[in-house]
C-alpha positions as CSV (number, residue, x, y, z in Angstrom):
1,N,-18.2,99.5,35.4
2,P,-20.8,102.2,34.6
3,E,-19.6,104.4,37.6
4,E,-16.2,104.6,36.0
5,D,-14.9,106.4,33.0
6,M,-13.3,103.6,31.1
7,M,-12.3,102.8,27.6
8,C,-11.4,99.3,26.2
9,L,-8.5,98.9,23.7
10,N,-9.0,95.4,22.2
11,F,-5.9,94.1,20.5
12,N,-7.7,91.4,18.7
13,F,-5.0,89.6,16.6
14,E,-6.4,86.1,16.3
15,M,-9.7,86.8,14.4
16,P,-11.6,89.6,12.9
17,S,-13.2,92.0,15.5
18,M,-16.6,91.3,13.8
19,M,-16.5,87.9,15.4
20,N,-16.2,89.4,18.9
21,L,-19.6,91.1,18.3
22,I,-21.1,87.9,16.7
23,K,-20.1,85.9,19.8
24,K,-21.7,88.6,22.0
25,Y,-24.9,88.4,19.9
26,S,-24.6,84.5,20.3
27,S,-24.8,84.8,24.1
28,D,-27.6,87.5,23.9
29,T,-29.8,85.4,21.7
30,N,-28.9,81.9,22.9
31,R,-28.0,80.9,19.2
32,T,-24.8,79.5,18.0
33,V,-22.4,81.5,15.8
34,D,-23.3,79.1,12.9
35,Q,-26.9,80.0,13.3
36,L,-26.3,83.7,13.4
37,M,-24.2,83.4,10.2
38,S,-27.0,81.5,8.5
39,V,-24.8,78.6,7.8
40,E,-27.5,76.0,7.3
41,S,-30.7,78.1,7.3
42,D,-31.8,81.7,7.2
43,L,-32.0,83.5,10.7
44,D,-35.4,83.8,12.0
45,D,-36.9,87.4,12.1
46,A,-37.3,87.5,15.8
47,T,-33.6,86.8,16.5
48,F,-32.6,89.2,13.8
49,E,-34.5,92.0,15.5
50,V,-32.9,91.3,18.8
51,V,-29.5,91.4,17.2
52,K,-30.5,94.8,15.6
53,K,-31.5,96.3,18.9
54,K,-28.3,95.1,20.6
55,S,-26.2,96.5,17.8
56,E,-27.6,99.9,18.5
57,R,-26.7,99.7,22.1
58,Y,-23.2,98.2,21.4
59,K,-22.2,100.8,18.9
60,D,-21.9,103.4,21.7
61,Y,-19.7,101.3,23.9
62,P,-16.2,102.8,24.4
63,I,-14.3,100.1,22.7
64,A,-11.5,100.5,20.1
65,Y,-10.4,97.4,18.1
66,F,-6.9,96.9,16.7
67,E,-6.7,93.9,14.3
68,V,-3.4,94.3,12.6
69,P,-0.7,92.5,14.6
70,G,2.4,94.5,15.5
71,N,5.5,94.1,17.8
72,V,5.7,95.1,21.4
73,R,6.7,98.7,20.6
74,A,3.7,99.0,18.4
75,V,1.3,97.9,21.1
76,E,2.9,100.3,23.6
77,D,2.9,103.2,21.1
78,T,-0.8,102.6,20.5
79,I,-1.8,102.5,24.1
80,M,0.3,105.7,24.9
81,A,-1.3,107.5,21.9
82,M,-4.8,106.6,23.2
83,H,-3.8,107.6,26.7
84,I,-2.8,111.0,25.4
85,R,-6.1,111.3,23.4
86,H,-8.2,110.3,26.4
87,P,-6.1,111.3,29.5
88,D,-9.1,111.2,32.0
89,K,-10.2,107.7,31.0
90,T,-9.0,104.4,32.6
91,L,-7.7,102.2,29.7
92,F,-8.6,98.5,29.8
93,C,-6.2,96.8,27.3
94,I,-7.1,93.3,26.1
95,L,-4.5,91.3,24.0
96,D,-5.7,88.2,22.3
97,H,-3.3,86.5,22.3
98,T,0.2,87.0,23.5
99,G,1.7,84.4,21.1
100,L,0.5,86.5,18.0
101,V,2.5,89.6,18.9
102,I,5.2,89.9,16.2
103,P,8.8,89.3,17.4
104,K,11.1,92.3,17.0
105,D,12.9,92.3,13.6
106,G,11.5,88.8,13.1
107,M,14.5,87.2,14.7
108,Q,13.4,87.4,18.3
109,S,12.3,84.2,20.0
110,D,8.7,83.8,21.3
111,I,10.0,83.5,24.8
112,K,12.0,86.8,24.6
113,M,9.1,88.5,22.9
114,I,6.7,87.5,25.7
115,A,9.1,88.6,28.3
116,E,9.4,92.1,26.6
117,L,5.7,92.2,26.6
118,A,5.4,91.5,30.3
119,Q,8.0,94.2,31.0
120,M,6.1,96.6,28.8
121,S,2.9,96.0,30.7
122,I,4.6,96.9,34.0
123,R,6.1,100.0,32.6
124,V,2.9,101.3,30.9
125,K,0.7,100.5,33.9
126,K,2.9,102.8,36.1
127,Q,2.8,105.5,33.5
128,T,-0.9,105.4,32.7
129,G,-2.7,103.5,35.4
130,C,-4.2,101.2,32.7
131,I,-5.4,97.6,33.3
132,F,-4.0,94.8,31.2
133,L,-5.8,91.4,30.3
134,F,-3.4,89.1,28.4
135,L,-4.9,86.0,26.9
136,G,-2.4,83.1,26.1
137,Q,-2.2,79.4,25.6
138,L,-1.1,76.3,27.5
139,N,2.0,74.3,26.4
140,S,1.1,71.1,24.5
141,E,2.5,69.1,27.5
142,I,-0.8,69.3,29.2
143,E,-2.1,66.9,26.5
144,S,0.7,64.3,27.1
145,H,-0.3,60.7,27.9
146,E,1.9,60.9,31.1
147,R,-0.1,63.9,32.3
148,I,-3.5,62.3,31.5
149,V,-2.9,59.1,33.4
150,N,-1.4,60.7,36.4
151,I,-4.1,62.4,38.5
152,S,-1.6,64.6,40.4
153,T,-0.7,66.4,37.1
154,H,-4.1,66.8,35.4
155,A,-4.5,70.5,36.5
156,P,-2.4,73.1,34.7
157,K,0.4,74.8,36.8
158,S,2.2,78.0,36.1
159,R,4.9,76.2,34.2
160,D,2.2,75.2,31.7
161,L,1.9,78.8,30.5
162,Y,3.3,79.2,27.0
163,G,6.4,81.4,27.6
164,G,4.6,82.4,30.7
165,K,7.4,82.8,33.5
166,A,7.6,86.5,32.7
167,I,3.9,87.0,32.3
168,F,3.3,85.1,35.6
169,H,5.5,87.5,37.5
170,A,4.2,90.6,35.8
171,M,0.5,90.0,36.4
172,D,-1.5,90.5,39.5
173,Y,-3.9,87.6,38.7
174,V,-3.4,84.4,36.5
175,F,-6.3,82.3,35.6
176,M,-5.7,79.1,33.8
177,A,-8.8,77.6,32.1
178,H,-9.1,73.8,31.4
179,R,-11.7,71.6,29.9
180,P,-10.5,68.1,31.0
181,E,-13.4,66.4,29.1
182,L,-11.6,67.2,25.9
183,L,-8.7,65.1,27.0
184,G,-11.0,62.0,27.6
185,L,-10.9,62.3,31.4
186,N,-13.9,61.2,33.2
187,E,-12.5,62.2,36.5
188,Y,-10.3,65.3,37.2
189,T,-7.4,65.5,39.7
190,S,-7.1,63.5,42.9
191,R,-10.4,65.0,44.1
192,K,-12.1,63.0,41.3
193,L,-14.0,66.1,40.1
194,P,-16.6,65.4,37.3
195,T,-15.7,66.5,33.8
196,R,-18.8,66.4,31.7
197,D,-19.8,69.7,30.3
198,L,-17.5,71.5,32.8
199,L,-14.9,74.2,32.6
200,Y,-12.4,74.8,35.4
201,F,-10.8,78.1,36.1
202,H,-7.6,77.6,38.3
203,I,-6.5,80.9,39.9
204,R,-2.7,80.2,40.1
205,K,-1.8,83.7,41.2
206,A,-3.9,86.3,43.2
207,R,-1.8,89.1,44.4
208,Y,-4.8,90.5,46.4
209,G,-6.8,87.3,47.0
210,Q,-6.9,83.6,47.2
211,Q,-5.8,80.8,45.0
212,L,-9.0,78.9,44.1
213,T,-10.6,76.9,41.5
214,I,-14.0,77.8,40.0
215,S,-16.1,75.4,38.1
216,F,-18.5,76.5,35.2
217,D,-21.2,74.8,33.3
218,S,-19.9,74.8,29.7
219,S,-23.0,72.9,28.2
220,K,-24.0,76.2,26.4
221,L,-20.4,77.0,25.3
222,G,-21.7,76.8,21.6
223,Q,-23.8,79.8,22.5
224,N,-20.8,81.5,24.1
225,I,-22.4,81.1,27.7
226,I,-20.8,79.7,30.8
227,T,-22.4,79.7,34.2
228,E,-20.5,79.6,37.5
229,I,-21.3,76.5,39.6
230,E,-19.1,76.7,42.7
231,I,-15.8,77.8,44.2
232,I,-13.5,74.9,45.1
233,K,-11.0,75.8,47.8
């Protein structure tokens, strides 16, 4: 949003923040992460030059990375400290992912921790006007044989969010991504949708819009590229 004064706070608990940049370079250059990391052969000079030019551009982006996992209080304190430091900026807070936030005192259940996280997001949003993007996971039940053989249960529902009841109520929008091809499905849901090289985004909650499904071409997912195909109502 070039017309807005924004700053991104990326709570990147799952992998080193360096990988976020490498994945961005992957989509910029149409190369896989393995190719950029020279896993099997040296990176060609032309691609290396593109990465160098992109790195000069990205280094000025207003993004702050936080790699060390903390509990909900630590996340909140960090956001509030950044708000005090940058009071005129709209903060865009990404948390990847909810299950990696540390439970309070090491004794709290994941479900209670995620509920506390949801409550925190509501409180901090009202205090600062910041925007939250929480990334999470689906329950393993989506992979069960019963779900796979029953076309009416192929697509993920709100109950499939891991610890997600509180998150579902707290968020304005809930997108649930699914790649049915990975489960061996050749047809998806009662509409018999194709699955080969396809990723489906199900909008299960839209406070200010419609609940839709969006299909994406995922054939270049190895290069961190997905392309929207169509909106399914």
